[in-house]
Backbone bond lengths (Angstrom), bond angles and torsions (degrees), N, CA, C in turn:
res aa  C-N    CA-C-N  psi(-1)  N-CA   C-N-CA  omega(-1)  CA-C   N-CA-C  phi
1 S - - - 1.456 - - 1.524 109.52 -
2 L 1.318 115.50 152.78 1.456 120.79 179.41 1.521 110.75 -83.68
3 D 1.304 115.60 144.52 1.456 121.79 174.16 1.526 106.77 -96.26
4 Y 1.332 118.07 104.04 1.461 122.05 -173.79 1.517 113.25 -74.43
5 D 1.309 117.94 -6.25 1.461 120.31 175.66 1.524 112.05 -94.37
6 T 1.326 117.54 -3.16 1.454 120.99 -179.68 1.524 109.48 -67.25
7 P 1.321 118.94 121.00 1.459 120.76 -175.25 1.527 114.37 -66.66
8 T 1.336 118.28 -14.76 1.458 119.84 -179.60 1.522 112.98 -80.41
9 L 1.324 118.69 -12.79 1.454 120.37 176.70 1.520 109.90 -75.22
10 T 1.328 116.33 138.19 1.461 120.02 175.22 1.520 108.64 -77.78
11 S 1.318 116.37 165.44 1.466 120.44 177.03 1.517 110.65 -59.50
12 E 1.339 116.40 -39.21 1.455 119.83 179.05 1.526 111.18 -61.51
13 E 1.327 117.26 -41.69 1.455 120.96 179.98 1.528 111.45 -66.45
14 R 1.323 117.58 -32.85 1.462 120.64 178.56 1.517 111.49 -73.86
15 L 1.344 118.29 -36.65 1.461 121.53 -175.36 1.521 113.76 -87.43
16 K 1.304 118.30 -33.90 1.461 122.54 -171.76 1.533 113.40 -52.80
17 P 1.340 120.95 -43.60 1.470 119.06 -178.95 1.525 113.48 -63.90
18 F 1.318 118.68 -21.88 1.454 121.79 -176.13 1.521 113.18 -92.78
19 V 1.328 117.97 -17.13 1.457 121.94 -175.41 1.527 108.69 -130.47
20 P 1.330 118.19 76.69 1.461 120.54 -178.45 1.526 111.13 -57.94
21 G 1.320 116.77 135.34 1.451 121.77 177.12 1.507 115.22 80.84
22 I 1.331 118.38 4.79 1.456 120.21 -177.28 1.527 110.13 -67.84
23 S 1.324 115.30 141.30 1.461 120.22 -178.39 1.519 111.16 -77.69
24 V 1.320 115.61 159.10 1.459 121.15 176.48 1.525 109.93 -62.68
25 T 1.328 117.53 -36.40 1.473 120.78 178.16 1.521 110.82 -61.19
26 A 1.314 117.34 -47.32 1.460 120.69 179.21 1.520 110.68 -62.12
27 L 1.322 117.33 -41.87 1.458 119.80 178.05 1.516 111.43 -62.63
28 G 1.324 117.19 -38.74 1.460 120.47 178.85 1.508 112.13 -61.50
29 V 1.324 117.22 -39.43 1.456 121.73 177.81 1.520 109.99 -68.33
30 L 1.319 116.31 -46.17 1.462 120.33 -175.63 1.515 113.10 -68.15
31 K 1.321 118.26 -32.89 1.461 118.23 -174.63 1.520 112.38 -66.95
32 T 1.320 117.95 -20.36 1.459 119.88 178.35 1.518 112.39 -101.92
33 N 1.338 118.34 -19.12 1.455 120.63 -171.34 1.519 115.15 -121.83
34 A 1.300 118.49 -9.43 1.458 119.78 -168.11 1.523 112.38 -65.86
35 G 1.310 114.10 129.51 1.448 121.97 169.02 1.515 104.82 -116.33
36 D 1.318 117.46 -121.14 1.455 120.99 173.19 1.518 107.85 -74.03
37 M 1.330 117.17 132.11 1.465 121.79 -178.16 1.510 111.09 -123.64
38 E 1.328 115.14 153.40 1.456 122.94 172.66 1.516 106.59 -146.27
39 L 1.311 117.18 154.26 1.448 119.20 178.56 1.504 111.86 -139.75
40 D 1.343 113.27 156.17 1.451 120.78 172.35 1.520 106.52 -123.45
41 G 1.310 118.42 -162.95 1.448 120.94 -176.73 1.515 114.68 -62.08
42 D 1.325 118.00 -29.67 1.461 121.34 -173.59 1.520 115.27 -116.28
43 N 1.317 118.55 -26.13 1.457 121.76 -168.50 1.514 113.44 -129.16
44 V 1.329 114.51 158.84 1.455 122.98 168.38 1.521 106.40 -112.49
45 Y 1.326 117.27 131.93 1.459 123.53 -179.09 1.525 107.62 -115.59
46 W 1.317 117.46 142.59 1.459 120.05 176.39 1.514 110.20 -155.99
47 A 1.326 114.16 159.40 1.460 121.78 179.23 1.514 109.09 -113.53
48 I 1.305 114.52 139.19 1.460 121.56 169.37 1.516 104.10 -102.82
49 G 1.318 116.53 107.36 1.446 121.35 -167.72 1.502 115.65 -93.12
50 S 1.298 116.69 70.81 1.453 121.42 174.05 1.526 108.78 -81.50
51 D 1.327 117.02 152.23 1.461 119.01 177.07 1.523 111.56 -62.88
52 E 1.306 117.19 -32.34 1.464 121.69 173.45 1.514 107.29 -139.10
53 G 1.297 117.06 138.21 1.451 120.66 177.82 1.514 114.63 81.76
54 G 1.331 117.89 19.20 1.459 120.38 176.58 1.519 110.80 -68.21
55 Q 1.320 115.74 165.91 1.459 120.59 -177.82 1.513 111.54 -137.21
56 L 1.325 114.51 152.42 1.453 123.44 168.96 1.521 105.76 -110.31
57 L 1.341 116.97 126.24 1.460 121.12 -175.02 1.518 111.29 -129.21
58 R 1.332 115.05 164.20 1.461 120.83 171.26 1.520 108.29 -144.10
59 V 1.319 114.90 153.90 1.455 121.86 174.24 1.525 106.95 -143.65
60 R 1.320 116.17 143.07 1.462 120.70 177.06 1.522 109.52 -66.75
61 K 1.325 116.41 141.25 1.459 120.98 -176.42 1.519 113.10 -74.79
62 Q 1.313 117.97 -38.48 1.451 119.46 -168.22 1.522 114.07 -113.16
63 V 1.282 118.46 13.16 1.456 121.66 -179.09 1.522 107.75 -132.02
64 S 1.323 116.56 141.77 1.468 119.19 173.88 1.520 107.00 -67.46
65 A 1.308 116.49 110.67 1.462 120.60 -174.54 1.516 110.24 -144.31
66 T 1.294 114.40 156.63 1.456 121.91 175.07 1.522 108.02 -86.18
67 P 1.320 118.35 136.24 1.463 119.96 176.89 1.526 111.24 -58.54
68 E 1.313 115.00 145.07 1.458 122.17 179.38 1.525 108.48 -108.68
69 V 1.317 117.02 131.64 1.461 122.13 176.25 1.524 107.65 -81.92
70 L 1.324 116.76 118.93 1.463 121.91 179.40 1.520 111.90 -91.93
71 A 1.321 116.82 -30.40 1.464 121.58 178.44 1.521 107.59 -153.41
72 S 1.318 115.77 146.38 1.466 119.72 -179.66 1.526 109.84 -135.88
73 D 1.311 115.50 176.93 1.467 122.63 -176.49 1.523 112.16 57.29
74 L 1.330 115.26 36.49 1.456 120.41 179.57 1.522 109.77 -79.54
75 R 1.313 115.68 148.71 1.466 122.30 -177.40 1.518 110.35 -107.11
76 G 1.325 116.21 89.12 1.457 120.50 178.56 1.516 113.08 73.35
77 A 1.321 116.76 51.01 1.467 121.26 -177.29 1.525 110.94 -63.32
78 R 1.320 115.31 135.46 1.458 123.36 178.40 1.523 108.25 -146.05
79 G 1.311 117.26 168.07 1.452 123.97 168.25 1.510 116.02 47.37
80 V 1.305 117.71 96.50 1.461 123.01 178.98 1.522 108.94 -102.10
81 A 1.348 116.35 140.17 1.468 122.21 175.45 1.525 107.88 -142.32
82 V 1.333 116.40 152.08 1.467 121.06 177.67 1.519 109.73 -134.17
83 D 1.327 115.07 153.73 1.457 121.26 168.21 1.530 106.66 -132.00
84 G 1.297 118.75 -161.31 1.452 121.28 -176.41 1.514 114.78 -65.81
85 T 1.321 118.17 -22.22 1.465 121.78 -174.86 1.515 113.63 -123.37
86 W 1.312 117.47 -34.63 1.462 121.96 -168.74 1.530 112.73 -117.14
87 V 1.327 114.39 157.09 1.462 121.87 165.69 1.527 105.71 -118.38
88 Y 1.326 117.04 132.94 1.460 124.35 -175.91 1.524 109.22 -116.61
89 W 1.316 116.10 150.52 1.462 120.64 172.44 1.523 108.68 -152.62
90 A 1.306 115.37 158.14 1.464 121.27 177.37 1.521 108.52 -106.00
91 E 1.320 115.35 145.89 1.457 121.77 172.52 1.523 106.74 -119.17
92 H 1.331 115.31 105.12 1.465 118.28 -172.30 1.526 112.71 -70.92
93 L 1.315 119.20 -22.81 1.471 119.29 179.24 1.522 113.18 -77.82
94 T 1.325 117.09 -18.30 1.476 120.51 176.46 1.524 111.17 -110.86
95 N 1.345 117.14 2.72 1.468 121.86 -178.67 1.514 111.58 51.28
96 S 1.349 115.62 48.02 1.462 118.72 -177.31 1.526 111.34 -136.39
97 V 1.333 114.08 156.16 1.453 121.62 170.88 1.518 106.10 -114.70
98 K 1.317 116.27 132.02 1.468 120.97 -175.90 1.513 109.14 -123.61
99 K 1.325 115.60 163.92 1.459 120.94 178.04 1.511 110.07 -147.54
100 R 1.334 114.79 159.32 1.461 121.67 171.87 1.519 107.13 -152.94
101 K 1.322 115.57 158.91 1.461 118.84 177.64 1.509 110.39 -64.47
102 K 1.336 114.92 143.56 1.456 119.52 -179.86 1.508 109.76 -67.50
C-alpha cells in the first residue's frame, strides 16, 4: 500500500488512485487547490475554504477543461458531497449546509 504522507510522492501520485481516469489537466488544477473533494461519474468537485471569498468548483475528469466556479463568496467552505442532482457543502462560519444543482 502507498503511504500518502510520504513527502516524495507527487500530488498526482497521491490523487490518481482515488480518481480513476482523471485527466492530467484536472490533476494539475487539484494539486494546487484541492481541499475537500467529491466526485461523480464525470466531475471532481472541491471547495476552496477561505474565511471570505471561498469557492465551490468542479472540473471534468476526463477532458482538458477549465474549472467552473459553481458558487462564490463562501464563508469557510468545507465538506463537499454530491448525489444524482445536487452538490452540497458546509460553511462553518455561517453554521450552514448549502446546495445547488450540479
